C-alpha positions in Angstrom: -11.5 -7.8 -2.7 -9.1 -9.2 0.0 -5.8 -7.5 0.7 -2.8 -10.0 1.3 -0.4 -8.9 4.0 1.8 -11.9 4.7 2.2 -15.6 3.7 3.3 -18.4 6.1 5.9 -19.8 3.7 9.6 -19.2 4.6 12.3 -18.9 2.0 15.8 -20.5 2.0 17.6 -17.6 0.4 17.3 -13.8 0.1 15.1 -12.8 -2.8 17.5 -10.3 -4.3 15.8 -10.1 -7.7 12.4 -9.4 -6.0 13.9 -6.6 -3.9 15.8 -5.2 -6.9 12.5 -5.1 -9.0 10.8 -3.3 -6.2 13.6 -0.7 -5.9 13.7 -0.2 -9.6 9.9 0.4 -9.8 10.0 2.9 -7.0 13.0 4.8 -8.5 11.4 4.9 -11.9 8.1 6.2 -10.4 10.0 8.9 -8.5 11.6 10.0 -11.7 8.3 10.0 -13.6 7.2 13.7 -14.2 4.6 14.8 -11.6 4.3 11.4 -9.9 6.6 11.6 -6.9 4.5 14.3 -5.2 1.1 13.0 -6.2 -1.1 10.3 -4.6 -3.5 9.9 -7.5 -1.3 10.9 -10.4 -3.2 14.1 -11.2 -1.6 17.5 -11.5 -1.7 20.8 -13.3 -1.7 21.1 -17.1 2.1 21.5 -17.4 2.7 18.4 -15.4 0.0 16.5 -17.3 1.6 17.5 -20.7 5.1 16.4 -19.5 3.7 13.2 -18.1 1.8 12.4 -21.3 5.0 13.0 -23.4 7.0 10.7 -21.0 4.3 8.0 -21.1 3.9 8.0 -24.9 7.7 7.6 -25.3 8.1 4.7 -22.8 4.7 3.0 -22.5 3.5 0.1 -24.6 0.7 0.9 -27.1 -1.4 -1.9 -28.5 -1.6 -0.4 -32.0 2.2 0.0 -32.1 2.8 -3.5 -30.9 0.5 -5.3 -33.3 0.6 -3.1 -36.4 3.8 -1.2 -35.9 1.8 2.0 -36.4 3.9 4.7 -34.7 2.2 8.1 -34.3 3.1 10.9 -36.7 2.8 13.5 -33.9 3.3 13.1 -30.1 3.1 15.4 -27.2 6.3 17.4 -26.7 5.7 18.1 -23.0 5.1 21.8 -23.6 1.9 23.7 -23.0 0.4 25.9 -25.8 -2.7 27.8 -26.5 -4.8 26.8 -29.5 -8.3 27.6 -30.8 -9.9 25.7 -27.9 -7.7 27.1 -25.2 -4.6 25.9 -23.4 -3.4 22.3 -24.2 -0.5 20.1 -24.9 1.7 20.9 -27.9 2.2 18.0 -30.3 4.9 17.6 -33.0 6.6 14.8 -34.9 8.6 12.6 -32.4 12.2 13.5 -31.8 13.1 10.0 -30.8 13.0 6.5 -32.3 10.7 4.1 -30.4 11.0 0.3 -30.4 7.5 -1.2 -29.8 8.9 -4.5 -28.6 11.3 -2.7 -26.1 8.4 -0.5 -24.9 6.8 -3.6 -23.4 9.8 -4.0 -21.1 10.0 -0.3 -20.1 6.2 -0.2 -19.5 6.6 -2.8 -16.8 8.3 -0.2 -14.6 5.8 2.7 -15.1 2.9 3.3 -12.8 0.0 5.8 -12.8 -0.1 6.7 -9.1 1.3 5.8 -5.7 -1.7 3.5 -5.1 -1.0 1.7 -8.4 2.7 1.3 -7.5 2.2 0.3 -3.8 -0.5 -2.3 -4.7 1.6 -4.0 -7.2 4.7 -4.0 -5.0 2.8 -5.4 -2.1 1.7 -8.5 -4.2 5.3 -8.8 -5.6 6.9 -8.7 -2.1 4.5 -11.3 -0.6 4.4 -13.8 -3.4 7.6 -13.1 -5.4 10.1 -14.2 -2.8 8.9 -17.9 -2.7 8.7 -18.1 -6.5 12.3 -16.7 -6.8 13.4 -19.1 -4.1 12.1 -22.0 -6.1 13.3 -20.9 -9.5 16.6 -19.3 -8.6 17.6 -15.7 -9.2 18.3 -15.7 -13.0 15.5 -18.0 -14.1 13.1 -16.0 -11.9 14.0 -12.7 -13.6 13.6 -14.3 -17.1 10.3 -15.7 -16.0 9.2 -12.3 -14.7 10.0 -10.6 -18.0 8.4 -13.3 -20.1 5.2 -13.0 -18.2 5.3 -9.3 -18.6 5.7 -9.7 -22.4 2.9 -12.3 -22.5 0.6 -9.9 -20.6 1.4 -6.9 -22.8 1.1 -8.7 -26.1 -2.0 -10.7 -24.9 -3.8 -7.5 -24.1 -2.6 -5.9 -27.4 -4.0 -8.8 -29.4 -7.4 -8.2 -28.0 -7.2 -4.4 -28.4 -5.1 -4.1 -31.5 -6.7 -0.8 -32.6 -6.2 1.0 -29.2 -3.8 3.9 -29.0 -4.0 4.1 -25.2 -0.7 3.5 -23.4 -0.3 0.4 -21.4 1.8 0.7 -18.2 2.4 -1.2 -15.0 4.0 -4.3 -13.6 0.6 -6.0 -13.0 1.0 -8.4 -15.9 4.4 -9.7 -14.9 3.2 -9.9 -11.2 0.1 -11.7 -12.3 2.5 -14.3 -13.7 4.2 -14.6 -10.3 0.8 -15.1 -8.7 0.0 -17.8 -11.2 3.3 -19.6 -10.4 2.7 -19.3 -6.7 -0.7 -20.9 -7.1 0.8 -23.9 -8.9 3.8 -24.3 -6.6 2.3 -23.5 -3.2 -1.5 -23.9 -3.4 -1.8 -24.9 0.3 0.4 -22.2 1.8 -1.4 -20.0 4.2 -1.8 -16.3 3.5 -2.8 -13.6 5.9 -5.3 -11.3 4.3 -7.5 -8.3 5.3 -11.1 -8.7 4.4 -13.1 -5.4 4.3 -16.3 -6.1 6.2 -17.3 -2.9 8.1 -13.7 -3.1 9.4 -10.7 -4.9 8.0 -10.9 -8.5 9.3 -7.6 -10.5 9.4 -8.0 -14.0 8.1 -5.6 -16.8 7.3 -6.7 -18.4 4.1 -5.1 -21.0 1.7 -3.3 -19.5 -1.3 -5.5 -21.4 -3.7 -8.5 -19.5 -2.4 -6.9 -16.1 -2.3 -5.2 -16.3 -5.7 -8.0 -18.3 -7.3 -10.5 -15.6 -6.2 -8.2 -12.9 -7.5 -8.0 -14.6 -10.9 -11.7 -15.2 -11.2 -12.3 -11.5 -10.6 -9.8 -10.5 -13.2 -11.4 -12.9 -15.7 -14.9 -11.6 -15.0 -13.8 -8.0 -15.3 -12.0 -8.6 -18.5 -15.0 -10.4 -20.0 -17.4 -7.7 -19.0 -19.5 -10.1 -16.9 -18.7 -8.0 -13.8 -18.6 -4.3 -13.4 -15.8 -2.3 -11.7 -15.2 1.3 -11.1 -11.5 1.0 -12.3 -12.3 1.3 -16.0 -8.7 1.9 -17.1 -7.3 -1.3 -15.7 -6.1 -3.8 -18.3 -7.7 -6.9 -16.8 -7.0 -9.0 -19.9 -3.3 -8.4 -19.3 -3.6 -9.8 -15.8 -5.4 -12.9 -17.1 -2.8 -13.5 -19.8 0.2 -13.1 -17.4 -1.4 -15.3 -14.8 -2.1 -18.2 -17.2 1.4 -18.0 -18.7 2.9 -18.0 -15.2 1.0 -21.1 -14.3 2.1 -22.9 -17.4 5.8 -22.0 -17.0 5.8 -23.0 -13.3 4.0 -26.3 -13.8 7.2 -28.4 -14.6 8.6 -27.2 -11.3 5.7 -28.5 -9.3 6.8 -32.1 -8.7 10.1 -31.1 -7.0 8.7 -28.3 -5.0 8.6 -29.0 -1.2 5.3 -28.4 0.5 5.1 -25.3 2.7 5.4 -26.0 6.4 2.2 -26.5 8.4 1.7 -23.3 10.3 1.3 -23.4 14.1 -1.8 -22.3 15.7 -1.9 -18.5 15.1 -4.1 -15.8 16.6 -4.2 -12.8 14.4 -0.6 -13.2 13.3 0.8 -14.1 16.7 1.5 -17.6 18.1 -1.2 -18.6 20.5 -0.3 -20.0 23.9 -0.7 -23.8 24.0 -3.7 -25.1 25.8 -3.8 -28.1 28.1 -6.0 -30.9 26.7 -7.7 -33.1 29.2 
């Protein structure tokens, strides 16, 4: 898997919505129980019970989205001792939950610092140009629509699942799909893990196309990954919807500038040609 670090594609205006989305995601993560001081998202039993209660309240659950089956009991966030030892106390929910609204709130929840930072890196690199092309308001609506398409797309394929779905990945996948349509020839600096991290400048169609193929293979089960809790089908749905929504804008999109000769991210000195 390649890691994008920069694209050679300047913008005409400040991507305020992209910046605001990043700030909102970070603030929500810091306010999530037990997440701000954890790299992996793990913690003690009290933290886990509190986190589970928080997640069940605000995350999207496929069974709730498709069938409207809200749980009769949910974690309260408290720790109790039962027949099998300490565990999370459950009780009838003390709140009303809207499954449709939970898709929106789930877009701002993340399971760990690594989950958050990975998503925000992709959003920062590719979101600014998509926002620049669409405009601030249309870009925000586009982002939300892609997030909903990803959430409901995953839920349709897993309608009996009671596992919470969290993360901005589906909406960001839509941004990647739009970038692929609008700027396929833009150059992207990536780090390729090969003994060490090798910096390469590759066309966007190769970087994002490779990313999409991996997501499709993982979601279909034709490829195996260690990240078994990742909702790859949501990535695929968001990406495809992002491509379709961006397609009408392609004819009027100016091509990215041809990058100058670069050497590992720095402009190389011109050589004399004889």
